[in-house]
N, C-alpha and C positions, 0 to 999 in steps of 0.2 A: 429936775427930779422926777417929773411925770414920765419923761422919756425913759429914764433909767428903770422905773417901775414897770413900764410897758414892755421894754426889752426883756426884763427878767421874767415877767409873766409869759411872754411869747416863747422864750426859751424853755420854761418849765412845761408849758403845754405841749410843745414839740417833742421834748424828751419823754413825756408821759405817753404820747402817741407811739413813739418808736418802741418804748418798752412794752406797750400793749401789743404791738404787732409782733414783737419777738416771741410772745407767748402763744401766738396763733398756731394751731396744728392743722395742717392742710392734708387732704387726702392724697394718696399717691397717684390718683388717676388724672391724666391730662385729657381735657375735652377739646375737640376741634370746634372752636368758637366761630368759625367762618373766615374765609380768605386765608391769610397767613397767621391768624390769631390762635393761640392756645390759652387755656385757662385751667386753674385749679380752684376749688372752693374749700372752705374750712370743713373739718370733720363732722360738724353738727348738721351740715346741709343735706337735705333730701330733695328729691324731685328736681333734678337739674335738666331743664329743657334747653338743649344746646344746638347751635348751628342751624336755626330755622332760616330758610331763604324764601324769596318771593319772586314769582315771575314778573309781577308788575313793578318791582323795585330792584333793578339790577345792582350788583355790588353792595347789597345791604344784607347783614346777618343779624339775627335777633336771638339773644340768650335770656331765657326767663329763669330767674333764680329766686323763687318765692320764699325760701327758707334759709338762704345763705346769709351769714354775717359779713364774711370777707371773701374777696376774690383776688387771686393773683393772676396777672395778665402778662403774657409773653408774645413776642412776634418772632417767627422763625424764617430763615432764609436758606434756600438751596444754593448749590455751588454756582449755578448760572445767574443768581440774583446779584444785584449790586447794592448792598445795604447803605452805602454812602449817598445814594441818590434818593433815599426815602425820607419823607417828612411826615410828622404826625401831630395831631391836635387832640387834646383830651378835654372833654366836657364833663362836669358834674352837675346834674340837674339843669342842663342847658347853659351853665356858666363855665367859661373857659378857665382851666387851671394850667394848661400847657398849650401854647399856640405855635404851630408851624416849626416844630423843633426837629433837628436832624437826629438820626440814630447815633448813639454813642458807640463808635466802632470799637473802642478799647474795651467796652463792656461785653462784646460778643463772646459767646462760649460755644464750644462744640457739644452737640447733644446726640446721644445714641437713641434714635427712635425705632430701631429695629428695621431700618431700611438699608438698601444697598449703598446709597450715597450719604455723605456726611452733611448733617444739618447744623446750622449755627442759630443761636437764639439770643435775643436781648429782652430783658425784663422791663416792663413799663412801671411795675410797682405793685404794691398790695393796697387794695381800696376797700373801705367799708362800703357794703352794698345794700344792707337792709334799709328799705324805704328810700333808696336812692336810684338814680340812673347814671351809669357811667357810659359815655359814648367816646369811642376812639375813631378818629378819621385819619386815614393814611393815603398817601399817593406817592408815585415815583415821579421825580421832576422831569424825567425823560418821557413820561406819559401822563402829563398833568390832566388830561381829559378823563382818565380812569381814577375816580375817587372812590375809596372803599370805606364803608361805614359799618362799624361793629358796635352793637348796643348790648349792654349788660343791664338787665332790668330787674331791680330788686323790690319794686313796689307791686302792690296788687294791680292787675290789669283792670282798668275801669270798664264797666259794661258800656257798650255803645248805646247812645240815646237817639231814638227816632224822633226827628223834629217835625216831619210832615210827609204827606203823600200828595200826589196830584195825578189827574187824568188829563190826557191831551185829546182834543177833538178838532175836526176840521171845521172851518168857517169859510165864508165867501172871500175873506181877505187873507186866508192862510190857515193858521192854527191858533187855538186858544187853550187855556188850562183852567182846570177846576181844582182848587187847593183845599186840603184839610190840614190844619196846623195843630200842634200839640195833641196828637191822637191819644186816646185811652188804650187800655189793654186789648180791646176789640173794636174794629172799625168796619162799618158796613159800607159797601161800595156797589153801585149799580153801573154796569157797562152797557151802553147802548151801541147800536151799529156804528155810529159815527166816531165813537171813542176808539183810539188805536194804540195808545201807549199809557204805561203806568210808571210812575217815578217814586222812588223811596229816597228821602233826604235824612241824613244823619248829622249829628253834631260833629264839629271839626276838632281834631286832636293832632298831636305830633306823631302819632303812631297809626294814622289811618290805614297805611299799607298792611297793618297787621290783621285787619278785620276782613272777613269775606261774608257774602250774603247768599243765603239759599232760601228757596220757597218750597214748602212741602204740602202736598195734597193730603189733608187730614183724613179723608175718606179712604184713600188707598195706602197712606203712609209712605208714599214715594216722593223723592225729590224731583221737582219739575223744572227747577231753575237754579243755576249757581253762577256767581260772579266774584272774582277776586280783585276787580279794578273799580275805582271810584272816579267820577268826573267832577270838575269844579267850575264854578262861574256860570253866568247866563241864566240864573233863576230870578225869582222875584226879590225885591229888596230885602225882605225879611230873612231870606235864606241865601243871600248872595255870598258866593265863595264857600258855601257849605258843600261837603262831599255828597254826591248823589249817584244813583244808578238807575238807568232807564231800562224798562222791560216791555217787550211787545205783548200786547193784550192777548195774543193768540195762545199763550201758554196756559191760560185758563180755559179748559175745554168744556167745563160745565159749572153750573152754579153750586155753591157749597162753601165749606170752611177751608181756608188755606192758612198755613203758618209761616210767617217771616222769621228767619233765624239769622242773627248776626253774631258771630263769635270769632275769637282770635284764630288765625290760621297757624296753629302750633301743632307739632307732632306730639300729641298728648301721650301716645303709647310708646314713643321713642326716647324716653328719658332714662337716666341712670337711677337705680333705686326707686323706681316708680311705685308709689302707693296712692296715686290719684284715683278717685272714684268718679263715676258720672255725676254725682252730687257736687264734687269739687269743681268739675269743669263747668257745671251749670252756673257757678258764681260769676263766671266771666261771659255768660251767654245772654243775649237779649232775644226774647220771643214776643211776637205780636200776632194776634189772630185777625185775619181778614175774612169777613163774610161777603162772598162775591155773588152777585145776581147778574146773570147775562140776559139782558132785555133786548134781544135782536128782533128786527122786523121779520115777520113770517112771510114766506112766499106761498102762493096758491099751489095746489097740487099740479095743475096744468103747467104752471111756470117751472116747477121743479122737474116735471117729466121732460119738458122741452130742453131745459138746461142739461139734464142728465144725459139725454140722447146726443146733444151737441158735443158734450164733453167726452162721452164714450166713443163717438165716431172719430173725434179729433185724436183722442189717445190711441185708438186702434190704428188709424192711418199713420200716425207718427211712429207707432211701434213697428209697423210693417216696414216703413222706410228705414228706420234705424236698424232693424233686424237684417235687412238686405245688405246694408253697407257693412255691418259688423261681420256677417258671414263672409262677404267678399274680402274684407281686410284680414280676417282670421285665416282664410284659405291661403292668402298670399304670405302671411307671416309663417304659417305652418310649412309652406314650401321652402321659404328662406331658411327656417330653422333646420329642416331636414337636410337641406343642401350644406349648411354650415356644419351640421353634425357629421355628415358623411365625409366632408373635407377633413375635419378634426380626426375622425377615425383612421383615415388614410395616413395622415401625418403621424398618428400614434403608432400604427403598424410599422411605419418607416423607422421610427425611433426604436421600437422593439427589435426590429431586424438589425439595427446597429448595435443594440445592447448585447444581443446573443453572441455574435462573433467576438465582441470586445471581451465578454466574460470567458468564452472558450479559449481565446488567445492567452489570457492571464492564467487560466488553469493549466494549459499546456506548458506555459513557462515554468509553472510550479513543478510539473513532472520532470522537465528538463533539468531544473535546478537540483532536484534530488538525485537524478542520475549522474549529473556532473560531480556531485559530492560522493558518488559511489554508494548511496544509501538505497540499494536495490530493493530490500524488503519494503521500506517505506514507499518507494516509487510504485511497487506492485499494489500495495494497499491503496495508495493514492489513485492508481489507475482504476481499481475496482469501484471505488466510490465515484470516480469521474464518469464511469460508464452509465450508472443509474442517473447521475446528475445531468448528463448530456441528454438522456431521453426526456427528462422533465423540462429542461431548458428549451429544447427544440420543439416541444409540444406546443402547437400554435393555438393556445387558449388565452383569451383576454382576461378572463376571471378564473381564479382557482380558490379552493377553500383554504382557510387559515391552517388547517391540518396539513395540506399539501405544501403550502408556503413554508411551514415549520420544518417539514421533511427535507425540502430543498436546502434550507439554510443549515440544517443539521448536517447533511451530507457535505456541504461546502466547508463548514467550519471544522468538521473532522478531517477533511483533506488538508486544510491549511494548518491544522494542529500538528500534523505529521512533520511539517516544515519548521514551524516556529515554536511549538511546545507550549503555547499559551493555554489558559483555561477559558471556558465559556459556559453560559447558561442560557436556556430559552424557556421563558415562563409565560403563561397566559391565564387569563381569568376563565372561570368555568363557563361552559355553554357556548364557547366561541368556535369550536372546531369546524362547524359547517358553514360559518359565515364566509362569504366569498369576497375577495378583494382582487384588484388588478395583479396579474402574475408578476413575479420578480420585482415587487414594489420596494422591498427593503434590501435586496441583494447588493445593489451598488453601494449602499451605505455600509453594509457589513463588510464588503470587499475593501472599501476605503479604510475602515477601522483596522482590518488585518494588515493591509499594505503599508499604511502610514503610522499606525499606532502600535502594532504588535511586532513588527520586524526588528525593532530595537529592544523590546522588552523581554523577548523569549519566554521562559517559564514564569516570569513575574507578571506577564500581561494577562488581562482578563477582559472579556467581552460579554455584555449582558444584553439579551434581546427580550423584550416584553410586549405582549399584546394585552391591552387593558380596556375594560369597558368603563366609560364615565358617562352615566345617564344614557343618552342616545348616541354618544360619540364613541368611535373606536380609535384608541390612541396606540400607535406603534412606536416603540422606542429602541434605539441602539445606543448603548453606552460603552465606552472603553476607557482604560486608564493610561492611554498613550501620552505622548508629549504635546498633543494638540497642534492646532494651526491657526493662522490669522484668518478669521471668517470674512474680514473686510476686503482681503486681497482677491483678485480674480482667480477663479479655479481653473487649473489647466487640465485636470483629470477628465477624460472623456466620460467616464461613468457618471460622475456628479453633474456634469453639464447636460448629458442626455436625460438624467433623472429630473433635473429642473425643468427642462422643456416638456417632459412627459407629464409632470404634475400640472403645468400650465394648461396643457391640452385636456387632461382629465377634468379640470375645473370648467373648461368650456363645454364638455359633454355632460358631466353630472353637476348641473347648475344648482340643484337643490342640496347637494352634498359637497360642501367646500373641503378641498384638500389643503391643509395648512402645514407648511414645513418650517421648522425652527431649528437652527443649528447653533449650539453654544460650545465654545472650545476654549480651554485654558491650558496652562502648562501641565496640569495634572490629569487631563483627559478631555474627551469630547462626548457630547450628548446630542443625538439627532432625535427630534420629536416630530412625528408625522401624525396629524389629527384628521380623521375622516368624519366630518360633521354630519350628525343625524344619519349615520350609516346603519345603525342597529334598529 
């Protein structure tokens, strides 16, 4: 009879929980909770501090949800992932509720996250989070050494408690320590010459990785020390295995008041719907004042003068020796760089000398093609454009203005328009006319767009050339609506091959201004993007 009543009550409680969860209204925002985790919180939640990661705790993400009642947690997979290899464990307040369970493949659903590739996701469930901690541990059985921990923290974060301080000083037998335990809000410390180290000891918790320590000089209001890592073990019995941080005494430059600050390493200003104030953050912050007195042994004026002279002479001699070797090395490096630059320029001129006849040959082929089709008027127009274009092409200049490059492209596209009848536009941002770039930088890509993109499109074809300013970068773009080509296949066209080699050589000469070429092509067109970094 008792068993029947117990089963009935359990069923009733479970049913009530399910019905309660059905009434939960979640926000439409997905938060990146760390790793492959996504989460949503109920509509009443504010101040969602999500995806906090820590240098000293790899593969751990911390989500602080101080005002949430429920959290819905999902895991997503990309096409390259293997969900069947993943295992997960779920803890509620350190108690396991799911242990080493595989992902339910049948539950996976496709999700549109606004990315190019398709994502699949699986739901871990909806969890009550207020005053609770939900921890999800995942790993891939093919990489069992990489264990990922995601924490959803719905409790108030406790303030760190300072358990003690110590000074370390040298003795005949090594080192010894002077301890202060259970310190009050202000601690007075005197450092003598033999003291060399200062230690702060904190109470231990499951979220030690969350806290970082800083020390502020209260006279200048400047931070003089920061640490995000804690050490464990090796202390006196009272503080054994407590987290502690060691600090070199040299950070204290003068006597005075210093403030120890221990607070959670959370992106307080990086949350959604943030209305946290400095007063709210202070609830999670521990502050302690140190009154430091530096009681060093004083040297006599004569000793100080001798020491200063010795140090000055030593530094001066060392400086002269270092300066000599630096000058010698720099001279050698400059000679090597100049030689490499000259070689690169010779190669660049060689490539340009190959590009020019290649272009002229293609242009003459265009004239011949029009004459063969008995289009004499168009051939004459083509020839007149070709004359000015030839002068510009054969002009042996490495750099030309964008205005000149635009004129060259305009002449070339007008010529080819007579053959194929396509449309084109050349646009540029304001104030770029006098900016100089390597000559005929875009011409091979425009020629490729005409030859392979417009020849089959005729009057339906369109080419767009743009010169755009993006901060300090100059972005040159050639777009066409041709049939495209496979960018993975080896290019046979001489123009593109020479352009690739030319860009590589330009990168070796203009090392502070990277030339980046990106070609994207589909069946609906091709886009060539050439970025000149920090060119403006």
